[in-house]
Every structure is written in C-alpha cells, then in structure tokens.
C-alpha positions in Angstrom: -0.1 -0.1 0.1 1.0 3.5 -0.6 2.8 5.1 2.6 2.2 8.4 1.5 -1.6 8.1 1.9 -1.2 7.0 5.7 -1.2 3.4 5.2 0.6 0.9 6.9 4.2 0.7 5.3 6.4 -2.5 5.7 9.6 -0.5 5.1 12.4 -1.7 6.1 24.2 7.9 24.1 27.7 12.9 24.7 29.5 16.2 25.0 28.8 18.2 28.4 26.9 21.5 28.3 26.1 24.2 30.7 24.4 22.9 34.0 20.7 23.8 34.2 20.0 26.6 36.4 18.6 26.0 39.7 16.1 28.1 41.7 12.8 29.5 41.4 10.7 30.9 38.3 10.8 34.4 38.3 7.6 35.9 39.9 4.8 37.5 37.7 2.4 40.2 38.7 -0.5 37.7 38.0 -2.4 35.4 40.4 -4.7 32.6 39.8 -6.1 29.8 42.1 -4.4 26.6 41.2 -5.0 23.4 43.5 -2.4 22.2 45.6 -1.0 18.8 44.2 -0.7 15.7 46.3 2.5 14.2 47.6 4.8 12.6 45.1 4.8 8.7 44.6 7.9 6.9 43.8 8.6 4.8 40.6 7.7 1.4 40.8 4.6 2.0 43.4 1.9 1.6 40.8 -1.0 -0.5 42.2 -1.8 -2.1 39.0 1.7 -3.2 37.3 -0.4 -6.2 35.2 -2.1 -4.7 32.3 -3.8 -6.7 29.0 -1.9 -4.8 26.2 0.2 -1.7 25.2 0.9 0.1 22.2 4.3 2.0 22.3 3.9 5.0 19.7 7.3 6.6 18.6 6.8 9.7 16.4 10.0 10.4 14.4 11.5 12.1 11.3 14.9 11.4 10.6 15.8 10.0 14.0 17.6 6.9 13.1 20.3 7.5 15.6 18.1 7.7 18.8 15.6 5.4 17.5 17.9 2.4 17.7 19.1 3.5 20.9 15.5 3.4 22.1 14.3 0.5 20.5 17.2 -1.4 22.1 16.6 -0.3 25.5 12.8 -1.0 25.7 12.6 -3.5 29.0 11.1 -6.6 27.0 11.7 -8.9 30.0 9.9 -6.7 32.5 6.9 -6.0 30.3 6.8 -9.9 29.9 7.3 -10.5 33.3 4.2 -8.3 34.0 2.1 -10.2 31.6 1.9 -7.0 29.3 1.5 -7.8 25.6 3.0 -4.7 23.5 3.6 -3.7 19.9 5.6 -0.7 18.8 4.7 1.6 16.1 6.9 4.1 14.3 4.9 7.3 13.4 7.0 8.4 10.4 7.1 11.8 9.2 8.5 11.2 5.9 12.1 10.5 7.0 14.7 10.5 4.4 17.4 8.7 6.5 17.5 5.2 7.8 14.8 5.7 10.4 12.0 3.4 8.9 14.8 0.7 8.3 15.8 0.9 11.8 12.4 0.4 13.2 11.9 -2.5 10.8 14.9 -4.3 11.9 14.0 -4.0 15.5 10.4 -5.6 14.7 8.5 -2.2 14.9 5.5 -1.9 12.6 5.8 1.4 10.3 3.2 4.0 9.9 3.8 6.8 7.6 1.5 10.0 8.2 -0.5 11.4 5.0 0.4 15.0 6.4 3.2 16.9 8.0 3.9 17.7 11.6 4.3 15.4 14.9 0.8 16.4 16.3 -0.9 15.6 12.8 0.9 12.3 12.6 -0.3 11.4 16.5 -3.6 12.4 15.7 -4.2 10.5 12.4 -2.8 7.3 14.1 -4.9 7.3 17.6 -8.0 5.8 15.8 -6.0 2.8 14.7 -5.0 1.8 18.5 -6.0 -1.4 19.0 -4.5 -2.1 22.5 -6.1 -1.3 25.7 -3.3 1.3 26.6 -1.0 3.6 24.8 2.5 5.0 25.6 4.1 7.7 23.3 7.6 9.2 23.4 10.1 11.0 21.6 12.6 8.4 20.2 15.5 10.8 20.1 17.5 9.1 23.2 16.4 11.6 25.8 13.6 9.7 27.4 14.2 6.5 29.1 12.4 3.6 27.7 13.4 1.9 31.0 10.7 3.7 32.6 8.1 2.5 30.3 6.6 -0.1 32.6 6.6 2.2 35.7 4.5 5.0 33.8 2.0 2.3 32.4 1.6 0.7 36.0 0.0 3.9 37.1 -2.8 3.6 34.4 -6.3 2.7 35.5 -10.0 3.9 35.7 -9.1 6.9 38.1 -5.8 7.8 36.5 -6.4 7.6 32.6 -3.2 10.0 31.9 0.3 9.7 32.9 3.2 11.9 32.4 6.7 11.5 32.7 8.2 14.7 34.2 11.7 15.6 33.8 11.4 18.6 36.4 10.5 16.1 38.9 13.1 13.5 38.2 16.9 13.8 37.0 18.1 16.0 34.1 21.7 14.9 32.9 24.4 17.6 32.9 24.4 19.0 29.3 20.9 17.5 28.3 19.1 20.9 28.3 20.6 24.2 27.8 19.9 26.9 30.0 17.7 28.8 27.6 15.7 25.8 27.0 15.4 25.2 30.5 13.8 28.6 31.2 11.6 28.1 28.5 10.3 25.0 29.6 9.8 26.1 33.0 7.9 29.3 31.8 5.8 27.3 29.5 4.7 25.0 32.5 3.9 28.1 34.5 2.1 29.8 32.0 0.0 26.7 31.3 -0.5 26.1 35.1 -1.9 29.7 35.4 -4.1 29.8 32.5 -5.7 26.4 32.9 -5.8 26.7 36.9 -4.3 23.0 36.9 -0.8 22.4 38.0 1.9 20.9 35.3 5.4 20.4 36.2 6.8 19.5 32.6 4.3 20.7 29.7 6.4 19.8 27.1 7.5 16.4 28.2 7.8 13.8 25.3 6.6 10.8 27.5 3.0 10.2 28.2 0.9 7.1 28.9 -2.8 6.7 28.3 -6.1 4.6 28.7 -6.6 4.2 25.2 -10.2 5.0 25.0 -9.7 8.0 27.3 -7.1 9.2 24.7 -9.4 8.6 21.6 -12.0 10.9 23.5 -10.0 13.9 23.4 -10.5 16.7 20.9 -6.9 17.0 19.9 -6.1 19.8 17.1 -2.2 20.1 17.3 -0.5 19.4 14.2 3.2 20.3 15.2 5.1 20.4 18.5 2.5 21.7 20.4 1.0 18.3 20.6 1.8 17.8 24.6 0.3 21.4 25.1 -2.7 20.2 23.5 -3.0 17.0 25.5 -2.7 18.8 28.7 -5.4 21.7 27.6 -7.8 18.9 26.8 -7.4 17.3 30.1 -7.5 20.3 32.2 -10.6 21.3 30.4 -12.2 18.3 30.8 -11.0 17.7 34.3 -9.4 14.4 33.3 -6.9 13.7 36.0 -3.1 13.3 35.2 -0.6 11.7 37.2 2.8 13.0 37.0 5.9 10.6 37.5 9.5 11.6 37.6 11.8 10.3 34.7 15.5 10.9 34.0 16.5 13.0 30.9 19.5 12.5 28.8 21.4 14.1 25.9 19.7 13.8 22.7 21.3 11.7 20.0 21.1 13.5 16.6 20.4 17.1 15.7 18.0 19.2 18.0 14.5 20.3 16.3 13.0 22.7 18.9 13.9 26.4 18.9 12.5 29.6 20.3 9.9 30.1 17.8 8.1 26.7 18.7 8.0 27.9 22.3 6.2 31.0 21.0 4.0 28.9 19.1 3.1 26.4 22.2 2.3 29.5 24.3 0.1 31.0 21.5 -1.7 27.5 21.0 -2.4 27.2 24.9 -4.0 30.7 24.8 -5.8 30.1 21.7 -7.3 27.0 23.1 -8.4 28.3 26.2 -10.0 31.5 25.0 -12.0 29.2 22.4 -13.0 26.8 25.2 -16.5 27.2 26.1 -17.7 28.6 29.5 -18.8 24.9 30.6 -16.5 22.8 28.7 -17.1 19.0 28.5 -15.9 16.9 31.6 -15.3 13.5 31.9 -17.7 12.3 34.4 -16.6 8.8 34.9 -13.2 10.3 36.6 -12.8 12.5 39.8 -11.5 16.0 39.5 -8.1 16.3 38.3 -5.4 15.0 40.8 -1.8 15.7 40.4 1.2 13.5 41.8 4.3 15.5 42.3 5.7 18.5 44.6 4.2 21.9 44.3 5.2 24.3 41.5 8.2 26.7 42.1 
C-alpha cells in the first residue's frame, strides 16, 4: 500500500553542556488559584502493574540514531514478566534517512503519516490503536524506555493519563541548555496559570494513556504543540493526570526545537483557552483532576 496515503508501510548515548540553572521561576504580577498537588509517588509504586496490552508509539522524522538506541532499551523482559503484551509503532514523518529501516530491523511496525507534523501524525494514528493502553515517547534518546513499565503501571480507571516529568526527576548535565530549561519552566508555569491546573513539565515527550480516554480527546495540534494540546484537553475536561519523575538524557542527533516553537506553543495554549466554552465537556467517569508531584516553584 502507498505509505504516503497514511497506510501501513512494511519498510524496512555525549558532550557536556552547561548545568541547568536552579532556583525558582521568576515571579509575575499575576495570580490565579491553582489547586495544590498531592505528595509524589516513587517509581515502582504502581498499584496495578499488570495490564492486558500496550501500544508504544514513537513519532519520528530522521531519528535513526536515537530510534535505534530507544528500541534496544525497551525493557522487554520486565514487560513480559508483568504479563503485558505490547506492540511498537513508528509514526514516521516522511524520513529521508534510515529511520524506517531501523524500525523494521527491530520489529516495529511503520506508519507513514499522510500529512506533516508531529501532532498531525499522532492524531492520524490514534483511531487505529487496538491495544488497551498507549504510551508515546520521543525516540531521540532523551527519554528513558526503562521507565515504560512504571508509567504504564499507574494507569487505571481513576488515572487515565500519566506524564513522565523531567523536572520531578533528574536532568543529565548538558541534556538541556539554560535557555531551553527556562523556556520549559515558563511554559509550564503559563499553562498552570492559564488552566488553573498544575503541570510540572508541559513539554515532556513521554505520556501514557488509557486508549479509550485518549481517543475521546478533541486534539487539534499539528506540530510540536501536541503535548500542550493534550494537557489543555485534560485540564478542560477535568481528566486527572499523574505526574511521575523520569530521567532526561542528552539527545542523539540534531535538535529540532527552537525559540519560535516555544512561542507557538504559548499561543496555542492561549487560543485553546479563549475558544473553550464556559462549561467545557468533562469526564464524568473520573474524579476532579489530581496530580502527583511537588508544588510548582
């Protein structure tokens, strides 16, 4: 079948940078009530570690180096020990390197999106998910595949969305520039303020979902604003999100995010908030949004 039409296509780790700054985010002359999050839970403390089936989604464009490392490090033994059947899918954004070949070599299925952009690829693939649970992560080597069982283990009826938070965990030296660190913290602060819902790491590229709940979100993002779109939908619908600490490592390959993407993400958050109806649809099957993680700085 023609991969360019969005069909299934059977195709086919660092230098030290500056230490991320520490200390509180600068104060702003704004105030808005934000509920206090509850105490953090440690990794491995999930009450329901055994789940029926999982789809691991890896959105990528020209990520052959990072993808190979991620696929090698998926903890197959741990997942099998927990009785979890899983499948790996590459959501390919028209790569021109060996990304598809690498995915095929490691047994992943390849889906080539019909349009352009990370968010568009994710939205196009979500209706095709057959598994009970889904996890997506950026396959650039920065996010730890070893944390997959822990994040998925928190999923349940009362916790349908789980976020892997870099700022609750450990960021390797040189993994994030001072500019990116500050930008990520400001975006997280802005989102928490705008939606009156605390979020420690808005732009994290590692999330897990109950698949049916994921399919119910009204996602509209086409590009790198995907994670902000997910958060906004959950906040508006009062869908609870559990924040779990993860490690963050240096990227394998060329960076893709720049300052202009941060501005686009902020504008997308603002636009969605202003366009939301006064009484947004809520997830009546779940309690009020609850958060696992320390209070925002």
